[in-house]
Residue frames as a rotation matrix with the C-alpha (Angstrom) as fourth column:
UNK 1
0.650 0.749 -0.127 -19.36
-0.720 0.661 0.209 36.36
0.241 -0.045 0.970 16.78
UNK 2
0.014 -0.599 0.801 -17.91
-0.660 0.596 0.457 33.28
-0.751 -0.535 -0.387 18.46
UNK 3
0.248 -0.032 -0.968 -16.65
-0.882 0.406 -0.240 30.50
0.401 0.913 0.072 16.20
UNK 4
0.907 0.042 0.420 -16.59
-0.223 0.892 0.392 26.77
-0.358 -0.449 0.819 16.84
UNK 5
0.161 -0.964 -0.210 -12.98
-0.941 -0.215 0.263 25.56
-0.298 0.155 -0.942 16.72
UNK 6
-0.689 -0.394 -0.609 -13.15
-0.550 0.831 0.085 21.76
0.473 0.393 -0.789 16.58
UNK 7
0.532 0.778 -0.333 -15.14
-0.338 0.556 0.759 18.75
0.776 -0.292 0.559 17.69
UNK 8
-0.218 -0.556 0.802 -14.17
-0.966 0.005 -0.259 17.97
0.140 -0.831 -0.539 21.27
UNK 9
-0.879 -0.018 0.477 -16.21
-0.141 0.964 -0.224 14.78
-0.456 -0.264 -0.850 21.51
UNK 10
-0.346 0.822 -0.451 -19.13
-0.657 0.130 0.742 12.89
0.669 0.554 0.495 20.03
UNK 11
-0.634 0.238 0.736 -21.57
-0.567 0.504 -0.651 11.04
-0.526 -0.830 -0.185 22.29
UNK 12
-0.529 0.495 -0.689 -23.30
-0.432 0.543 0.721 7.92
0.731 0.678 -0.073 21.02
UNK 13
0.011 0.636 0.772 -26.25
-0.977 0.169 -0.126 6.38
-0.211 -0.753 0.623 22.81
UNK 14
-0.630 -0.263 -0.731 -25.91
-0.432 0.901 0.047 2.61
0.646 0.345 -0.681 23.32
UNK 15
0.475 0.866 0.156 -28.19
-0.673 0.244 0.699 0.01
0.567 -0.437 0.698 24.88
UNK 16
0.933 -0.289 -0.216 -25.38
0.361 0.772 0.523 -2.19
0.015 -0.566 0.824 26.27
UNK 17
0.780 -0.626 -0.016 -22.34
-0.617 -0.772 0.152 -0.25
-0.108 -0.108 -0.988 27.46
UNK 18
0.147 -0.778 0.611 -20.05
-0.346 0.538 0.769 -3.25
-0.927 -0.324 -0.190 27.89
UNK 19
0.315 0.036 0.948 -20.78
0.702 0.663 -0.259 -4.71
-0.639 0.747 0.183 24.45
UNK 20
0.934 0.051 0.353 -20.47
0.287 -0.694 -0.660 -1.35
0.211 0.718 -0.663 22.67
UNK 21
0.688 -0.721 0.082 -17.35
-0.633 -0.542 0.553 -0.46
-0.354 -0.432 -0.829 24.67
UNK 22
0.120 -0.630 0.767 -15.68
0.122 0.776 0.619 -3.71
-0.985 0.019 0.170 23.64
UNK 23
0.648 0.180 0.740 -16.47
0.735 0.105 -0.670 -2.95
-0.198 0.978 -0.064 19.98
UNK 24
0.938 -0.258 0.232 -14.76
-0.154 -0.909 -0.388 0.46
0.310 0.329 -0.892 20.07
UNK 25
0.447 -0.812 0.374 -11.80
-0.723 -0.083 0.685 -0.75
-0.526 -0.577 -0.625 22.15
UNK 26
-0.013 -0.472 0.882 -11.18
0.016 0.881 0.472 -4.14
-1.000 0.020 -0.004 20.50
UNK 27
0.371 0.231 0.900 -12.38
0.822 0.370 -0.433 -3.67
-0.433 0.900 -0.052 16.92
UNK 28
0.800 -0.041 0.598 -11.42
0.355 -0.772 -0.528 -0.02
0.483 0.635 -0.603 16.36
UNK 29
0.010 -0.954 -0.299 -8.49
0.860 0.161 -0.484 0.17
0.510 -0.253 0.822 18.79
UNK 30
0.259 0.104 0.960 -9.63
-0.179 -0.972 0.154 3.17
0.949 -0.212 -0.233 20.82
UNK 31
-0.718 -0.593 -0.364 -8.07
0.317 0.186 -0.930 3.75
0.620 -0.783 0.055 24.23
UNK 32
0.403 0.851 -0.337 -10.45
0.696 -0.046 0.717 3.83
0.594 -0.524 -0.610 27.20
UNK 33
-0.591 -0.512 0.623 -10.21
0.017 -0.780 -0.626 7.02
0.806 -0.359 0.470 29.27
UNK 34
-0.740 0.373 -0.560 -11.52
0.634 0.108 -0.766 7.77
-0.226 -0.921 -0.316 32.75
UNK 35
-0.226 0.758 0.612 -15.00
0.436 -0.483 0.759 9.35
0.871 0.439 -0.221 32.71
UNK 36
-0.579 0.139 0.803 -16.63
-0.630 -0.702 -0.333 11.69
0.517 -0.699 0.494 35.19
UNK 37
-0.966 0.256 -0.023 -18.65
0.196 0.678 -0.708 10.23
-0.166 -0.689 -0.706 38.07
UNK 38
-0.539 0.835 -0.110 -22.00
-0.698 -0.370 0.614 10.39
0.472 0.408 0.782 36.28
UNK 39
-0.445 0.469 0.763 -25.00
-0.580 0.498 -0.644 8.57
-0.682 -0.729 0.050 37.75
UNK 40
0.795 0.605 -0.053 -25.56
-0.428 0.497 -0.755 6.64
-0.430 0.623 0.653 34.50
UNK 41
0.406 -0.668 0.624 -23.41
0.524 0.729 0.440 4.16
-0.749 0.148 0.646 32.54
UNK 42
0.940 -0.165 -0.298 -20.79
-0.325 -0.700 -0.636 5.93
-0.103 0.695 -0.712 30.43
UNK 43
0.352 -0.899 0.261 -17.40
0.731 0.438 0.524 5.26
-0.585 0.006 0.811 28.80
UNK 44
0.749 -0.255 -0.612 -14.93
-0.472 -0.853 -0.222 7.76
-0.466 0.455 -0.759 27.32
UNK 45
0.540 -0.597 0.593 -12.45
0.738 0.675 0.008 6.87
-0.405 0.433 0.805 24.56
UNK 46
0.098 -0.633 -0.768 -9.42
-0.204 -0.768 0.607 8.71
-0.974 0.097 -0.205 23.20
UNK 47
0.931 0.122 0.345 -9.29
0.318 0.196 -0.927 9.29
-0.181 0.973 0.144 19.43
UNK 48
0.124 -0.907 0.402 -6.25
0.630 -0.242 -0.738 11.56
0.767 0.345 0.541 19.51
UNK 49
-0.711 -0.523 -0.471 -4.82
0.685 -0.365 -0.630 14.28
0.157 -0.770 0.618 21.72
UNK 50
-0.947 0.321 -0.017 -7.85
-0.315 -0.937 -0.153 16.53
-0.065 -0.139 0.988 21.18
UNK 51
-0.210 0.928 -0.307 -10.90
-0.855 -0.022 0.519 14.38
0.475 0.371 0.798 20.43
UNK 52
-0.869 0.006 0.495 -12.95
-0.331 0.737 -0.589 11.82
-0.369 -0.676 -0.638 22.33
UNK 53
-0.370 0.823 -0.432 -15.85
-0.224 0.372 0.901 9.44
0.902 0.430 0.047 21.82
UNK 54
-0.759 0.237 0.606 -18.34
-0.615 0.045 -0.787 9.11
-0.214 -0.970 0.111 24.68
UNK 55
-0.552 0.640 -0.534 -20.76
0.093 0.684 0.724 6.20
0.829 0.350 -0.437 25.00
UNK 56
-0.722 0.424 0.546 -23.82
-0.679 -0.282 -0.678 6.59
-0.134 -0.860 0.492 27.23
UNK 57
-0.898 0.415 -0.145 -26.20
0.374 0.895 0.243 3.76
0.231 0.164 -0.959 27.96
UNK 58
-0.548 0.830 -0.102 -29.87
-0.611 -0.481 -0.629 4.70
-0.571 -0.283 0.771 27.48
UNK 59
-0.397 0.497 0.772 -32.88
0.498 0.823 -0.273 2.95
-0.771 0.276 -0.574 25.99
UNK 60
0.138 0.387 -0.912 -33.20
-0.530 -0.749 -0.398 5.39
-0.837 0.538 0.102 23.06
UNK 61
0.708 0.133 0.693 -33.58
0.476 0.636 -0.608 4.28
-0.522 0.760 0.387 19.45
UNK 62
-0.349 -0.907 -0.236 -30.50
0.347 -0.359 0.866 4.96
-0.871 0.220 0.440 17.29
UNK 63
0.198 0.337 -0.920 -30.69
-0.621 -0.683 -0.384 7.08
-0.758 0.648 0.074 14.13
UNK 64
0.777 0.147 0.613 -30.97
0.326 0.739 -0.589 5.39
-0.539 0.657 0.526 10.73
UNK 65
0.686 -0.483 0.545 -28.62
0.536 -0.172 -0.827 7.76
0.493 0.858 0.141 8.80
UNK 66
0.777 -0.417 0.471 -26.96
-0.567 -0.790 0.235 9.95
0.274 -0.450 -0.850 11.46
UNK 67
0.785 -0.561 -0.264 -23.38
0.561 0.823 -0.083 8.83
0.263 -0.083 0.961 12.09
UNK 68
0.592 -0.765 -0.253 -19.86
-0.421 -0.562 0.712 9.63
-0.687 -0.315 -0.655 13.15
UNK 69
0.875 -0.406 -0.265 -16.95
-0.120 0.349 -0.929 9.14
0.470 0.845 0.256 10.78
UNK 70
0.678 -0.684 0.269 -13.80
-0.192 0.188 0.963 7.41
-0.710 -0.705 -0.004 12.01
UNK 71
0.541 -0.624 -0.564 -10.56
-0.735 -0.025 -0.678 7.56
0.409 0.781 -0.472 10.04
UNK 72
0.859 -0.251 0.447 -8.66
-0.085 0.790 0.608 4.31
-0.505 -0.560 0.657 10.40
UNK 73
0.082 -0.950 -0.302 -5.09
-0.782 -0.249 0.571 3.33
-0.618 0.189 -0.763 9.61
UNK 74
-0.923 -0.372 0.096 -5.81
-0.247 0.766 0.593 0.00
-0.294 0.524 -0.799 7.84
UNK 75
-0.129 0.943 -0.307 -9.02
-0.960 -0.197 -0.199 0.03
-0.248 0.269 0.931 5.83
UNK 76
-0.220 0.001 -0.976 -8.31
-0.606 0.783 0.137 -3.42
0.764 0.622 -0.172 4.41
UNK 77
-0.902 -0.185 -0.390 -8.12
0.159 0.698 -0.699 -5.12
0.401 -0.692 -0.600 7.81
UNK 78
-0.743 0.669 -0.003 -11.18
-0.299 -0.336 -0.893 -3.30
-0.598 -0.663 0.450 9.15
UNK 79
-0.146 0.696 -0.703 -13.21
-0.981 -0.010 0.194 -4.07
0.128 0.718 0.684 6.00
UNK 80
-0.373 -0.049 -0.927 -12.48
-0.266 0.962 0.056 -7.80
0.889 0.268 -0.372 6.27
UNK 81
-0.969 -0.002 -0.247 -13.16
0.233 0.327 -0.916 -7.83
0.083 -0.945 -0.316 10.03
UNK 82
-0.580 0.805 -0.129 -16.44
-0.591 -0.524 -0.614 -5.89
-0.561 -0.280 0.779 9.75
UNK 83
-0.119 0.506 -0.854 -17.57
-0.858 0.381 0.345 -8.20
0.500 0.774 0.388 6.93
UNK 84
-0.672 -0.209 -0.711 -16.76
0.086 0.931 -0.355 -11.19
0.736 -0.299 -0.607 9.13
UNK 85
-0.933 0.306 -0.188 -18.80
0.159 -0.116 -0.980 -9.64
-0.321 -0.945 0.059 11.96
UNK 86
-0.288 0.856 0.429 -21.70
0.922 0.126 0.366 -8.86
0.259 0.501 -0.826 9.63
UNK 87
-0.121 0.171 -0.978 -21.48
0.682 -0.702 -0.207 -5.24
-0.722 -0.692 -0.032 10.77
UNK 88
-0.969 -0.242 -0.058 -21.41
0.121 -0.661 0.741 -3.53
-0.218 0.710 0.669 7.34
UNK 89
-0.044 0.995 -0.085 -24.72
0.553 -0.046 -0.832 -1.76
-0.832 -0.084 -0.549 6.71
UNK 90
-0.888 -0.299 0.349 -25.40
0.443 -0.350 0.826 -0.76
-0.125 0.888 0.443 3.10
UNK 91
-0.050 0.982 0.184 -29.02
0.997 0.039 0.062 0.31
0.054 0.187 -0.981 3.64
UNK 92
0.513 0.393 -0.763 -28.64
0.521 -0.849 -0.088 3.97
-0.682 -0.352 -0.641 4.72
UNK 93
0.428 -0.455 -0.781 -25.75
-0.536 -0.823 0.186 5.21
-0.728 0.339 -0.596 2.53
UNK 94
0.790 -0.037 -0.613 -25.05
-0.567 0.339 -0.751 2.40
0.235 0.940 0.247 0.06
UNK 95
0.875 -0.444 -0.195 -22.20
0.440 0.896 -0.064 0.01
0.203 -0.030 0.979 -0.47
UNK 96
0.287 -0.896 -0.339 -18.49
0.452 -0.185 0.873 0.32
-0.845 -0.403 0.352 0.31
UNK 97
0.910 0.090 0.405 -17.00
0.404 -0.412 -0.817 2.92
0.094 0.907 -0.411 -2.04
UNK 98
-0.311 -0.937 -0.158 -13.90
0.905 -0.343 0.252 4.75
-0.291 -0.064 0.955 -3.08
UNK 99
0.584 0.546 -0.601 -14.61
0.418 -0.836 -0.354 8.48
-0.696 -0.044 -0.716 -2.99
UNK 100
0.907 -0.189 0.376 -13.39
0.298 -0.344 -0.891 10.82
0.298 0.920 -0.255 -5.74
UNK 101
0.598 -0.728 0.336 -10.52
-0.782 -0.622 0.045 11.98
0.176 -0.289 -0.941 -3.50
UNK 102
-0.145 -0.666 -0.732 -9.32
-0.446 0.705 -0.552 8.35
0.883 0.246 -0.399 -3.23
UNK 103
-0.665 -0.040 0.745 -10.49
-0.739 0.178 -0.650 7.74
-0.107 -0.983 -0.148 0.34
UNK 104
-0.672 0.487 -0.558 -12.31
0.218 0.850 0.479 4.48
0.708 0.200 -0.677 1.00
UNK 105
-0.597 0.586 0.547 -15.66
-0.797 -0.512 -0.321 4.62
0.092 -0.628 0.773 2.80
UNK 106
-0.476 0.595 -0.647 -18.00
0.263 0.799 0.541 2.11
0.839 0.087 -0.537 4.43
UNK 107
-0.161 0.533 0.831 -20.72
-0.861 -0.488 0.146 2.24
0.483 -0.691 0.537 7.05
UNK 108
-0.591 -0.038 -0.806 -21.00
0.255 0.939 -0.231 -0.21
0.765 -0.342 -0.545 9.93
UNK 109
0.501 0.745 0.440 -23.31
-0.363 -0.280 0.889 -0.60
0.785 -0.605 0.130 12.91
UNK 110
-0.675 -0.638 0.370 -21.91
-0.598 0.179 -0.782 -0.88
0.433 -0.749 -0.502 16.40
UNK 111
-0.856 0.324 -0.403 -23.54
0.422 0.888 -0.182 -3.40
0.299 -0.325 -0.897 18.76
UNK 112
-0.534 0.685 -0.495 -26.09
0.332 -0.369 -0.868 -0.76
-0.777 -0.628 -0.030 19.86
UNK 113
0.265 0.661 0.702 -27.10
0.908 0.073 -0.412 0.03
-0.324 0.747 -0.581 16.27
UNK 114
0.500 -0.171 -0.849 -25.26
-0.129 -0.984 0.122 3.36
-0.856 0.048 -0.514 15.95
UNK 115
0.889 -0.174 0.424 -24.01
0.454 0.209 -0.866 4.03
0.062 0.962 0.265 12.45
UNK 116
0.366 -0.862 -0.350 -20.25
-0.052 -0.395 0.917 4.55
-0.929 -0.318 -0.190 12.10
UNK 117
0.973 -0.175 -0.153 -18.62
-0.168 -0.071 -0.983 5.64
0.162 0.982 -0.099 8.86
UNK 118
0.425 -0.888 0.173 -15.16
0.337 0.333 0.881 4.14
-0.840 -0.316 0.441 8.44
UNK 119
0.994 -0.106 -0.032 -12.81
-0.072 -0.398 -0.914 5.96
0.084 0.911 -0.404 6.08
UNK 120
0.290 -0.956 0.043 -9.21
0.886 0.285 0.366 5.79
-0.362 -0.068 0.930 4.98
UNK 121
0.070 -0.368 -0.927 -6.97
-0.151 -0.923 0.355 8.67
-0.986 0.115 -0.120 3.98
UNK 122
0.919 0.187 -0.348 -6.83
-0.348 -0.030 -0.937 9.34
-0.185 0.982 0.037 0.25
UNK 123
0.283 -0.849 -0.447 -4.02
-0.804 0.045 -0.594 7.36
0.524 0.527 -0.669 -1.37
UNK 124
-0.092 -0.283 0.955 -4.02
-0.803 0.588 0.098 4.54
-0.589 -0.757 -0.281 1.19
UNK 125
-0.865 -0.273 -0.421 -3.35
-0.473 0.723 0.504 1.09
0.167 0.635 -0.754 -0.28
UNK 126
0.120 0.961 0.248 -6.55
-0.926 0.198 -0.322 -0.86
-0.359 -0.191 0.914 -1.00
UNK 127
-0.570 -0.200 0.797 -6.78
-0.081 0.979 0.188 -4.64
-0.818 0.043 -0.574 -1.20
UNK 128
-0.812 0.238 -0.532 -7.88
-0.572 -0.150 0.806 -5.34
0.112 0.960 0.259 -4.82
UNK 129
-0.796 0.537 -0.280 -10.26
0.527 0.842 0.115 -8.01
0.298 -0.056 -0.953 -3.47
UNK 130
-0.511 0.632 -0.583 -12.40
0.326 -0.485 -0.811 -5.24
-0.796 -0.604 0.042 -1.94
UNK 131
-0.525 0.276 -0.805 -13.13
-0.712 -0.660 0.238 -3.86
-0.466 0.698 0.544 -5.42
UNK 132
-0.727 0.228 -0.648 -14.35
-0.348 0.690 0.634 -7.34
0.592 0.687 -0.422 -6.44
UNK 133
-0.922 0.359 -0.147 -16.49
0.318 0.485 -0.815 -7.88
-0.221 -0.798 -0.561 -3.33
UNK 134
-0.274 0.919 0.284 -20.30
0.796 0.051 0.604 -7.83
0.540 0.391 -0.745 -3.60
UNK 135
0.371 0.395 -0.841 -20.31
0.855 -0.499 0.143 -5.16
-0.363 -0.771 -0.523 -0.86
UNK 136
-0.541 -0.637 -0.549 -18.35
0.300 -0.756 0.582 -2.73
-0.786 0.150 0.600 -3.10
UNK 137
0.510 0.613 0.604 -19.88
0.825 -0.148 -0.546 -0.38
-0.245 0.776 -0.581 -5.65
UNK 138
-0.594 -0.765 0.250 -18.01
0.804 -0.554 0.215 2.18
-0.026 0.329 0.944 -7.75
UNK 139
-0.384 0.387 0.838 -19.06
0.295 -0.809 0.509 5.84
0.875 0.443 0.196 -7.74
UNK 140
-0.908 0.100 0.407 -20.75
-0.389 -0.564 -0.729 8.07
0.157 -0.820 0.551 -5.23
UNK 141
-0.669 0.743 0.000 -23.92
0.569 0.513 -0.642 7.08
-0.477 -0.430 -0.766 -3.38
UNK 142
-0.851 0.500 0.162 -27.04
-0.178 -0.564 0.806 8.05
0.495 0.657 0.569 -5.36
UNK 143
-0.816 0.573 0.078 -30.20
-0.030 0.093 -0.995 8.69
-0.578 -0.814 -0.059 -3.34
UNK 144
-0.589 0.620 0.518 -32.53
0.778 0.262 0.571 9.30
0.219 0.740 -0.636 -6.27
UNK 145
0.075 0.637 -0.767 -33.85
0.758 -0.537 -0.371 12.46
-0.648 -0.553 -0.523 -4.59
UNK 146
-0.163 -0.238 0.958 -32.37
0.911 -0.410 0.053 14.79
0.380 0.881 0.283 -7.26
UNK 147
0.943 0.333 -0.001 -32.23
0.296 -0.835 0.463 17.69
0.154 -0.437 -0.886 -4.78
UNK 148
0.218 -0.965 0.145 -28.91
0.837 0.108 -0.537 19.43
0.502 0.239 0.831 -5.37
UNK 149
0.859 0.082 0.505 -29.01
-0.153 -0.900 0.407 22.16
0.489 -0.427 -0.761 -2.71
UNK 150
0.803 -0.592 -0.062 -25.77
0.186 0.151 0.971 22.88
-0.566 -0.791 0.231 -0.85
UNK 151
0.419 -0.764 -0.491 -22.15
-0.844 -0.527 0.101 23.53
-0.336 0.372 -0.866 -1.76
UNK 152
0.840 -0.165 0.516 -20.38
0.276 0.950 -0.146 21.09
-0.466 0.266 0.844 -4.09
UNK 153
0.385 -0.786 -0.485 -16.92
-0.837 -0.518 0.176 20.85
-0.389 0.338 -0.857 -5.61
UNK 154
0.792 -0.181 -0.583 -14.94
-0.292 0.727 -0.621 18.57
0.536 0.662 0.523 -7.91
UNK 155
-0.235 -0.943 -0.237 -12.10
-0.064 0.258 -0.964 18.59
0.970 -0.212 -0.121 -5.37
UNK 156
0.508 0.489 0.709 -14.12
-0.761 -0.130 0.636 17.90
0.403 -0.862 0.307 -2.21
UNK 157
-0.336 -0.629 -0.701 -12.51
-0.030 0.751 -0.659 15.72
0.941 -0.201 -0.272 0.47
UNK 158
0.732 0.534 -0.423 -13.22
0.364 0.219 0.906 14.43
0.576 -0.816 -0.034 3.97
UNK 159
0.289 -0.769 -0.570 -9.74
0.944 0.128 0.305 15.64
-0.162 -0.626 0.763 5.02
UNK 160
0.958 -0.064 0.280 -8.38
-0.021 -0.988 -0.154 19.08
0.287 0.141 -0.947 5.78
UNK 161
0.172 -0.967 -0.190 -4.64
0.798 0.249 -0.548 19.54
0.577 -0.057 0.815 5.71
UNK 162
0.630 -0.039 -0.775 -3.16
0.598 -0.613 0.517 21.74
-0.495 -0.789 -0.363 8.43
UNK 163
0.729 -0.346 0.590 -1.59
0.338 -0.567 -0.751 24.89
0.595 0.747 -0.297 7.12
């Protein structure tokens, strides 16, 4: 059986390519890459040497909970900037949190309404003011559904170390 190896790219649907493109380039520091000659508006961005983000302009409605997760190098700066922009969205997955592995997590909306999870690596320095902010809540998100299907572990993490 064939096995998926990695995520090559994620495509987000946006309603204004220029506005969304500026968000990913200017606020999250992604490098713009050349895209194919599609007959619709599109932008490609470089995450690293193996992964890309693609934005395509369509008039579709974005998902409420579906999201991509972006690891950033300075959670403190991005938290304060996203708060200033009013981009933090606590409705689908709750407030800004520190996960059990130590990684910080928050959810923001891009200009097209796509949900983007922003996370730091476990052990990254956290501005103590974030823990005092009204947008922060300790502990994991609780949905109230009490449906515990799936695999769980006390040492779960968003990060996989290369062996």
